[in-house]
C-alpha positions as CSV (number, residue, x, y, z in Angstrom):
1,M,-20.5,11.5,120.3
2,S,-17.7,13.8,119.6
3,E,-17.3,17.1,117.8
4,L,-20.6,18.1,116.2
5,Q,-20.6,18.6,112.5
6,W,-23.6,20.8,111.7
7,R,-24.8,23.4,109.2
8,M,-27.8,25.7,108.5
9,P,-30.0,24.7,105.6
10,Q,-29.0,26.2,102.2
11,P,-31.4,28.9,100.8
12,D,-33.0,26.5,98.3
13,E,-33.4,23.7,100.9
14,S,-36.7,22.8,102.5
15,P,-37.6,23.0,105.2
16,Q,-35.7,26.1,106.3
17,A,-34.6,26.4,109.9
18,T,-37.1,28.0,112.3
19,L,-35.4,30.3,114.9
20,R,-37.9,31.4,117.6
21,D,-37.8,33.7,120.6
22,G,-35.5,36.2,118.8
23,L,-32.6,33.7,118.5
24,T,-30.1,34.3,115.7
25,V,-27.8,32.0,113.7
26,A,-25.0,33.3,115.9
27,D,-26.9,32.1,119.1
28,V,-27.4,28.7,117.5
29,A,-23.7,28.5,116.5
30,E,-22.6,29.4,120.1
31,A,-24.8,26.7,121.6
32,L,-23.7,24.0,119.1
33,D,-20.0,24.8,119.2
34,R,-19.8,24.5,123.0
35,D,-17.7,21.8,124.5
36,E,-19.8,18.6,124.6
37,R,-19.4,18.5,128.4
38,L,-21.4,21.8,128.5
39,Q,-24.2,20.5,126.4
40,L,-27.1,18.2,127.0
41,R,-27.5,15.9,124.0
42,A,-30.2,13.4,123.1
43,H,-30.2,11.6,119.8
44,S,-31.6,8.9,117.6
45,D,-30.2,7.9,114.1
46,L,-31.7,10.9,112.3
47,L,-32.6,13.4,115.1
48,L,-30.3,15.2,117.6
49,L,-31.5,17.5,120.4
50,V,-28.9,19.9,121.9
51,V,-29.4,22.1,124.9
52,A,-26.6,24.6,125.7
53,E,-25.9,28.1,126.8
54,T,-24.8,31.0,124.6
55,D,-22.1,33.5,125.6
56,A,-25.0,35.7,126.9
57,L,-26.0,32.9,129.2
58,V,-29.2,32.2,127.3
59,L,-30.1,28.5,127.4
60,V,-30.9,27.4,123.8
61,R,-32.7,24.2,122.6
62,V,-31.7,23.1,119.0
63,L,-33.2,20.3,117.1
64,L,-31.1,19.0,114.2
65,V,-31.9,16.4,111.5
66,R,-29.9,14.4,109.0
67,N,-30.4,12.1,106.1
68,D,-29.5,8.4,106.2
69,D,-26.4,9.0,104.1
70,S,-25.1,12.1,105.8
71,F,-22.8,12.6,108.9
72,V,-23.6,16.3,109.0
73,W,-26.5,17.5,111.1
74,R,-28.8,20.3,109.7
75,V,-30.5,22.7,112.0
76,H,-34.3,22.2,111.9
77,N,-35.4,24.6,114.7
78,A,-34.2,26.5,117.7
79,R,-35.8,28.2,120.6
80,V,-35.1,29.4,124.1
81,A,-35.1,26.4,126.4
82,S,-38.1,25.7,128.6
83,A,-37.9,25.3,132.4
84,A,-37.9,21.5,132.0
85,D,-35.1,21.7,129.5
86,G,-33.1,23.8,131.9
87,E,-33.7,21.4,134.8
88,Q,-32.4,18.5,132.6
89,W,-29.5,20.6,131.4
90,T,-28.5,21.4,135.0
91,Q,-28.5,17.7,135.9
92,R,-26.5,16.6,132.9
93,G,-23.3,16.1,135.0
94,D,-25.1,13.5,137.0
95,Q,-25.8,11.5,133.9
96,R,-22.1,11.0,133.0
């Protein structure tokens, strides 16, 4: 993968993105705009999971979706990463 093309859902789009654990759109943007080498990514054709740190060193887990005909990912939900997510994120360098 390369630079991530993503967006938040439009106000009239369903479902709206669910941001948990006090996360903001800015937190999501920081995590998704990180260099790919600083992210853990797992994906299928229509789902993308990204785990990355924010500037405040909060590890964030973001699930994105897209339609068959779109190359732009849409944020579905985001939350603070679990301990298991953190362990996988820490080991991401070993997978390259």
